ZAMI-351751 format. One record per residue (C-alpha): residue number from 1; residue in one letter; x, y, z. Coordinates in pm, 1 decimal. Example, Ala and Ser with C-alpha at 12.3 -4.5 7.8 and 13.67 -1.06 7.14 Angstrom:
<nodes>
{1, a, {1230.0, -450.0, 780.0}};
{2, s, {1367.0, -106.0, 714.0}};
</nodes>
This chain:
<nodes>
{1, m, {2.2, 0.6, 2.3}};
{2, n, {137.6, 340.2, -82.5}};
{3, k, {189.8, 618.0, 173.3}};
{4, v, {-102.1, 830.9, 49.4}};
{5, t, {-345.6, 544.8, 95.6}};
{6, e, {-195.6, 447.3, 431.2}};
{7, t, {-238.0, 796.9, 570.0}};
{8, a, {-572.3, 889.0, 410.9}};
{9, p, {-870.2, 954.1, 644.5}};
{10, e, {-1087.0, 657.5, 738.2}};
{11, r, {-1390.5, 850.8, 628.3}};
{12, i, {-1468.0, 1181.4, 463.5}};
{13, w, {-1773.1, 1388.2, 377.7}};
{14, i, {-1829.7, 1528.4, 30.7}};
{15, q, {-1982.3, 1868.6, 95.7}};
{16, i, {-2249.4, 1958.0, -149.8}};
{17, s, {-2412.8, 2267.7, -5.1}};
{18, d, {-2490.6, 2476.5, 305.0}};
{19, e, {-2855.4, 2472.5, 193.1}};
{20, a, {-3071.6, 2188.7, 336.5}};
{21, e, {-3305.9, 2191.1, 36.2}};
{22, h, {-3020.5, 2079.5, -190.5}};
{23, c, {-3037.0, 1738.4, -14.4}};
{24, d, {-3365.2, 1674.6, -194.0}};
{25, e, {-3195.4, 1708.8, -536.2}};
{26, p, {-2988.2, 1444.0, -723.1}};
{27, f, {-2615.8, 1426.9, -658.4}};
{28, p, {-2466.8, 1708.5, -867.4}};
{29, e, {-2200.6, 1684.2, -1136.3}};
{30, p, {-1855.8, 1765.7, -984.6}};
{31, n, {-1806.7, 2143.5, -963.4}};
{32, e, {-1574.1, 2395.4, -805.9}};
{33, d, {-1808.6, 2451.9, -516.0}};
{34, m, {-1799.2, 2085.4, -408.8}};
{35, t, {-1540.6, 2007.3, -139.2}};
{36, w, {-1460.9, 1737.8, 112.6}};
{37, c, {-1364.6, 1734.3, 478.0}};
{38, q, {-1272.2, 1479.0, 743.3}};
{39, d, {-1554.5, 1616.7, 956.4}};
{40, s, {-1923.2, 1667.0, 898.0}};
{41, v, {-1961.0, 2042.3, 871.7}};
{42, v, {-2249.6, 2139.9, 634.5}};
{43, c, {-2612.8, 2030.4, 616.6}};
{44, c, {-2602.4, 1875.4, 267.9}};
{45, e, {-2313.9, 1625.7, 246.3}};
{46, v, {-2246.5, 1259.2, 172.1}};
{47, e, {-2025.0, 1042.1, 399.8}};
{48, y, {-1770.9, 801.6, 241.8}};
{49, v, {-1573.4, 529.2, 412.2}};
{50, r, {-1237.6, 400.8, 280.2}};
{51, a, {-1296.0, 65.9, 111.2}};
{52, d, {-964.0, -96.1, 191.5}};
{53, g, {-1022.6, -104.2, 568.7}};
{54, f, {-1386.6, -189.9, 534.9}};
{55, e, {-1331.4, -489.4, 306.8}};
{56, e, {-1086.8, -648.6, 553.5}};
{57, w, {-1326.4, -583.6, 845.7}};
{58, w, {-1621.2, -713.7, 651.2}};
{59, y, {-1468.3, -1054.1, 584.0}};
{60, e, {-1350.4, -1092.9, 942.4}};
{61, i, {-1647.8, -948.3, 1136.7}};
{62, g, {-1909.9, -755.2, 944.6}};
{63, s, {-2053.2, -1033.6, 730.5}};
{64, g, {-2172.6, -1196.5, 1052.1}};
{65, i, {-2397.3, -907.2, 1137.8}};
{66, a, {-2745.6, -1037.3, 1044.4}};
{67, p, {-3033.4, -811.0, 949.6}};
{68, k, {-3285.8, -742.6, 1222.5}};
{69, p, {-3642.7, -858.8, 1161.2}};
{70, g, {-3817.1, -614.3, 930.5}};
{71, e, {-3489.0, -419.5, 861.3}};
{72, d, {-3457.2, -318.1, 502.1}};
{73, q, {-3128.3, -335.4, 312.2}};
{74, e, {-3042.8, 36.5, 354.1}};
{75, e, {-3103.7, 24.4, 729.9}};
{76, h, {-2892.9, -291.4, 762.2}};
{77, a, {-2605.7, -136.1, 555.8}};
{78, r, {-2614.5, 176.2, 775.7}};
{79, r, {-2597.8, -28.9, 1093.4}};
{80, v, {-2307.4, -234.8, 958.3}};
{81, a, {-2124.1, 82.5, 855.3}};
{82, i, {-2175.8, 234.8, 1201.4}};
{83, a, {-2048.2, -81.2, 1367.1}};
{84, y, {-1734.4, -62.8, 1146.8}};
{85, l, {-1674.9, 309.7, 1222.7}};
{86, c, {-1728.1, 257.4, 1594.5}};
{87, e, {-1481.4, -31.2, 1606.2}};
{88, r, {-1217.0, 169.0, 1409.3}};
{89, s, {-1266.7, 463.4, 1643.4}};
{90, e, {-1213.6, 248.7, 1948.6}};
{91, h, {-891.5, 96.9, 1806.0}};
{92, q, {-743.8, 418.8, 1683.9}};
{93, r, {-845.4, 671.5, 1943.2}};
{94, g, {-945.5, 480.5, 2253.0}};
{95, a, {-1296.5, 626.8, 2207.7}};
{96, h, {-1626.9, 441.5, 2253.8}};
{97, c, {-1926.7, 467.1, 2028.3}};
</nodes>
C-alpha cells in the first residue's frame, strides 16, 4: 500500500451545499463549489468510508451481522457501517461509540 493510501482519512464527507433543500436534489455533477472534509460540517453532504479497511473488516467480522427482523437493506447497511466506524474509532483513538 502506498503512503497516500496508508495515511488517508478513514472517512470523509463530500460537501454539496450549506442549503438543506439541496439534499432533496440528485447528486450534482462535480463542480468547483464541491469540497470534502474529514468532519461533517455542512447540512448537505455525503459520507464516504475507505474501502480498503472496510473490506478487511467485513470478511472478518461484518458479514456476521445479520439483518434485524423487518430491517430493509439500507437500514442494515447503515447499521453495519456504524459498527465498522465505531470499532475503528475504539482501536485508533481509545474512544467508545
